[in-house]
C-alpha positions in Angstrom: -5.1 -0.2 -0.1 -4.9 -3.1 2.4 -3.8 -3.0 6.0 -0.3 -4.2 5.1 0.3 -1.3 2.8 0.6 1.1 5.8 3.3 -0.8 7.7 6.7 0.7 7.8 9.6 -1.4 6.4 11.2 -1.6 9.8 8.0 -3.2 11.2 7.9 -5.7 8.3 11.4 -6.8 8.9 11.5 -7.2 12.7 13.4 -10.3 13.8 11.2 -12.6 15.8 12.1 -13.5 19.4 14.1 -16.7 19.9 16.0 -18.7 17.4 15.4 -18.6 13.7 16.3 -17.0 10.5 16.0 -13.4 9.5 13.7 -12.8 6.6 13.6 -9.5 4.7 10.6 -8.0 2.7 11.5 -5.5 0.0 9.8 -3.9 -2.9 10.5 -5.8 -6.1 10.1 -3.7 -9.3 7.2 -1.2 -9.2 4.3 -3.4 -8.1 5.6 -6.5 -6.3 7.2 -7.5 -3.0 10.1 -9.9 -2.5 10.9 -12.0 0.5 14.6 -12.8 1.1 16.3 -15.3 3.4 19.7 -13.6 3.7 20.7 -13.0 0.1 18.5 -15.8 -1.2 15.2 -14.8 -2.9 12.4 -17.0 -1.5 9.4 -15.6 -3.3 7.8 -12.6 -5.1 4.2 -11.7 -4.2 1.8 -9.2 -5.7 0.6 -8.0 -2.2 2.7 -7.0 0.8 0.3 -8.8 2.9 1.1 -12.0 1.0 4.8 -11.6 1.6 4.1 -10.9 5.3 2.1 -14.2 5.6 4.9 -16.3 3.9 7.4 -14.6 6.2 5.3 -15.5 9.2 4.9 -19.1 8.2 8.6 -19.5 7.4 9.6 -18.0 10.8 7.3 -20.5 12.6 8.7 -23.4 10.5 12.3 -22.3 11.2 11.7 -22.1 14.9 10.3 -25.6 14.9 13.3 -27.1 13.0 16.2 -28.5 14.9 19.2 -26.2 15.2 22.0 -26.8 12.6 25.5 -27.3 14.0 
């Protein structure tokens, strides 16, 4: 298995420092991983590492976006 398979769920779902949204990675079915933005499903990936990469990129993008009022 890959490096991402050994990470605990709490490590996967840490909130980054600073402003931004909270994204959640969870198992989806028996062999996939889902990424949620609150209650909204963002994507489903085959590999946990893929979900982690999408999460990382969205966190960067959300930190660059202007704050909503």
